[in-house]
C-alpha positions in Angstrom: 100.6 106.5 105.6 98.8 103.5 107.0 95.3 104.0 105.6 95.1 103.4 101.8 91.7 104.1 100.3 92.4 105.0 96.6 95.0 103.6 94.2 95.5 105.1 90.8 96.6 102.8 88.0 97.4 104.5 84.7 97.6 102.1 81.8 98.9 103.6 78.6 98.9 100.2 76.9 98.7 96.5 77.6 102.5 96.2 78.0 103.0 94.5 81.5 99.4 95.4 82.1 98.4 92.0 83.6 101.1 92.2 86.2 100.1 95.7 87.2 96.4 94.8 87.4 97.3 91.7 89.5 99.4 93.9 91.9 96.6 96.5 92.0 94.1 93.8 92.8 96.3 92.5 95.6 96.6 96.1 97.0 92.9 96.7 96.8 92.2 93.4 98.5 94.7 94.0 101.3 93.5 97.6 102.1 89.8 97.3 101.1 90.6 100.1 98.7 89.4 101.4 95.3 91.6 100.8 92.3 91.0 103.5 89.7 92.3 102.4 86.3 92.9 105.3 84.0 93.7 105.2 80.2 94.9 108.5 78.8 94.1 108.5 75.1 96.2 110.9 73.0 94.3 113.1 70.5 95.5 112.6 67.0 95.0 116.3 66.4 97.8 117.2 68.8 100.3 116.0 66.3 99.7 118.8 63.9 101.7 121.5 65.8 104.6 119.0 66.1 104.7 118.0 62.4 107.0 120.9 61.5 107.6 122.6 58.3 108.1 120.9 55.0 105.1 118.6 55.3 102.0 119.1 53.1 98.5 119.3 54.5 97.8 115.8 53.1 100.9 114.4 54.9 99.9 116.0 58.2 96.3 114.6 57.9 97.8 111.2 57.2 99.9 111.4 60.3 96.9 112.5 62.3 94.8 109.6 61.0 97.6 107.1 61.8 98.0 108.5 65.3 94.2 108.4 65.9 94.1 104.8 64.7 96.9 103.8 67.1 95.2 105.7 69.9 91.9 103.8 69.3 93.7 100.5 69.1 95.5 101.0 72.5 92.2 102.1 74.1 90.4 99.1 72.8 93.2 96.7 73.9 93.4 98.2 77.4 89.7 98.0 77.9 89.6 94.4 76.8 92.3 93.4 79.2 90.6 95.3 82.0 87.2 93.6 81.3 88.8 90.2 81.2 90.6 90.8 84.5 87.5 92.0 86.3 85.5 89.0 85.0 88.1 86.7 86.5 88.0 88.4 89.9 84.3 88.6 91.0 85.2 89.8 94.5 86.1 93.2 92.9 83.1 95.6 92.9 82.9 97.3 89.5 82.1 101.0 89.9 80.7 102.6 86.7 80.2 106.3 85.8 79.3 108.5 88.7 78.3 105.7 91.0 79.5 106.1 94.6 82.6 104.2 95.6 82.0 101.6 98.3 83.4 102.6 101.7 84.4 99.0 102.5 85.8 96.1 100.4 87.9 96.2 97.2 86.4 98.0 94.2 87.6 99.0 90.7 86.7 101.5 88.0 87.9 102.3 84.5 88.0 105.7 82.8 89.3 107.0 79.5 90.4 110.6 79.2 91.7 112.4 76.2 94.9 114.5 76.5 98.5 114.1 77.4 99.7 111.8 80.2 102.2 114.3 81.6 99.3 116.7 82.3 96.5 114.4 83.3 98.1 111.6 85.4 99.9 113.8 87.9 96.7 115.8 88.4 94.7 112.6 89.1 97.5 111.2 91.3 97.3 114.2 93.7 93.9 112.9 94.9 95.1 109.3 95.2 97.0 107.7 98.1 99.6 106.4 95.7 99.9 105.6 92.0 100.8 102.2 90.7 102.5 102.1 87.3 103.1 99.1 85.1 106.7 98.2 84.7 107.8 100.5 81.8 109.8 97.8 80.2 108.8 98.3 76.6 112.0 98.5 74.6 113.0 102.0 75.9 115.1 102.9 78.9 113.0 102.7 82.0 114.7 105.8 83.4 113.1 107.8 80.6 109.5 106.6 81.4 107.3 109.7 81.1 104.4 108.3 83.2 106.5 107.2 86.1 108.5 110.5 86.2 105.5 112.7 85.8 104.0 111.2 88.9 107.3 111.3 90.8 108.0 115.0 90.1 104.6 116.5 89.7 102.1 114.8 91.9 103.5 115.0 95.4 102.4 111.4 96.1 104.3 108.1 96.2 104.6 105.9 93.1 104.9 102.1 93.1 106.4 100.5 90.0 105.0 97.0 89.5 107.1 94.1 88.6 107.3 92.7 85.0 105.5 89.5 85.8 102.3 88.9 87.8 103.1 88.6 91.5 102.2 85.6 93.6 100.3 86.7 96.7 100.5 89.7 98.9 103.6 91.7 99.9 105.0 90.2 103.1 108.6 91.3 103.3 109.5 94.9 102.9 112.9 96.6 102.6 113.4 100.3 103.2 116.4 101.9 101.5 117.6 104.6 103.9 120.1 107.4 103.3 118.9 110.2 105.6 117.4 112.4 102.9 114.0 114.0 102.6 113.3 111.7 99.7 114.0 108.6 101.7 111.8 110.0 104.6 108.9 110.4 102.2 109.3 106.8 101.0 109.5 105.6 104.6 106.2 107.3 105.3 104.6 105.9 102.2 105.8 102.4 103.1 104.1 102.3 106.5 101.0 100.9 104.9 102.8 97.8 104.0 105.3 97.6 106.8 102.5 97.8 109.4 101.2 94.3 108.3 104.4 92.8 106.8 105.8 89.6 108.4 109.3 91.1 108.2 110.8 94.6 107.6 114.4 95.5 107.1 116.1 98.9 106.8 119.0 98.9 104.4 121.8 101.4 104.6 125.3 102.0 103.3 128.1 104.5 104.0 128.4 105.2 100.3 124.7 105.9 100.1 124.2 107.9 103.3 123.6 111.7 103.2 123.3 114.1 106.0 120.3 113.2 108.1 119.0 110.6 110.6 120.7 107.3 111.0 119.2 103.8 110.3 119.1 103.3 114.1 116.8 106.3 114.4 114.6 104.9 111.6 114.2 101.7 113.7 113.1 103.8 116.7 110.6 105.7 114.5 109.2 102.4 113.2 108.9 101.1 116.7 106.7 104.0 117.7 104.4 102.9 114.9 104.4 99.4 116.4 106.6 98.0 113.6 109.4 95.7 114.4 112.4 95.9 112.0 116.1 95.3 111.8 118.8 97.3 110.1 121.5 95.9 107.8 124.4 97.7 106.3 124.9 96.5 102.7 128.1 96.8 100.6 128.2 98.1 97.1 128.6 95.4 94.4 131.2 96.2 91.8 131.4 99.7 93.4 127.7 100.1 92.5 125.4 101.1 95.4 122.2 100.4 93.4 123.4 96.9 92.6 124.3 96.3 96.2 120.9 97.6 97.3 119.0 95.1 95.1 121.4 92.3 96.1 120.5 93.0 99.8 116.8 92.9 98.9 117.3 89.6 97.2 119.1 88.2 100.3 116.1 89.2 102.4 113.7 87.7 99.9 111.9 91.0 99.8 108.6 91.6 97.9 108.9 95.4 98.0 111.6 98.0 98.2 110.8 101.5 99.4 113.3 104.3 98.6 113.7 107.9 97.9 114.1 108.9 94.2 116.7 111.2 92.7 118.6 112.6 95.8 120.9 113.8 93.0 119.3 115.5 90.0 117.6 113.3 87.4 119.8 114.8 84.6 122.9 113.7 86.5 121.6 110.2 87.0 120.6 109.9 83.4 124.1 110.9 82.3 126.3 109.3 85.0 124.0 106.7 86.4 122.9 106.4 90.0 121.0 104.4 92.6 117.6 105.4 91.4 118.4 104.7 87.7 119.9 101.3 88.5 116.9 100.2 90.6 114.4 101.4 88.0 116.2 99.4 85.3 117.0 96.2 87.2 114.4 95.7 90.0 112.2 92.6 89.7 110.1 93.4 92.7 107.6 96.2 93.5 109.4 99.4 94.1 107.9 102.4 96.0 109.5 105.7 95.3 109.0 109.2 96.6 110.4 112.6 96.0 
């Protein structure tokens, strides 16, 4: 995928929102693309069926009011952050309502939709070139992030996890984690947009990570067909941990982005036993592109 025209950025709250907006702005600037910021606002009434037995009607109504108040607060805060960011970046064309999206140059829009993230975001992602998600580092395990996993498993499109802190400049150095699987192939294809204009690209592979499929050498040949020069480096696990070794190799390369397949093993297995995907999600401090 070399031509990026639409980027979806779901923002459930302002947590790590500035970093995600900055990365989204950089992407829109780089590709002359449209950044569609989406806030899914939960409906307080949806809590009623979940309240369970043993609660009085007054208690359920109180829970609904509290949920609606929190929903309104998050929507207000996200919109305020968005407006402030757009005001600071006048080169972004703000598209409102049903106005047509410019065919050239970076543009941005903001939309609020009521419903559940797990339903709405994957649906919107299916008509986006990729989805950028804020780093889900908000006190819970990143590997359980609903937004990130909803896009990974239900959209059929790549997802990019932004870093925790606002990035400085464009992505220039790209690593591709390769293990021969269909998942890593999807990530490789998604990474072409960045690899095609990067100043350096490296394919990272490891015997303990490799599955049945093409070799790293064949990946270099494929990239060369696309006019992309890259090298391949075999990295060792660190403390017998492939994920830790992969991130260490990215750091050695001074990478701005890592592209990799997600959950070659089942998500449940990785949640229980750990795995490369889980380690990268929880410890990466660079942009990470993942595909299923």
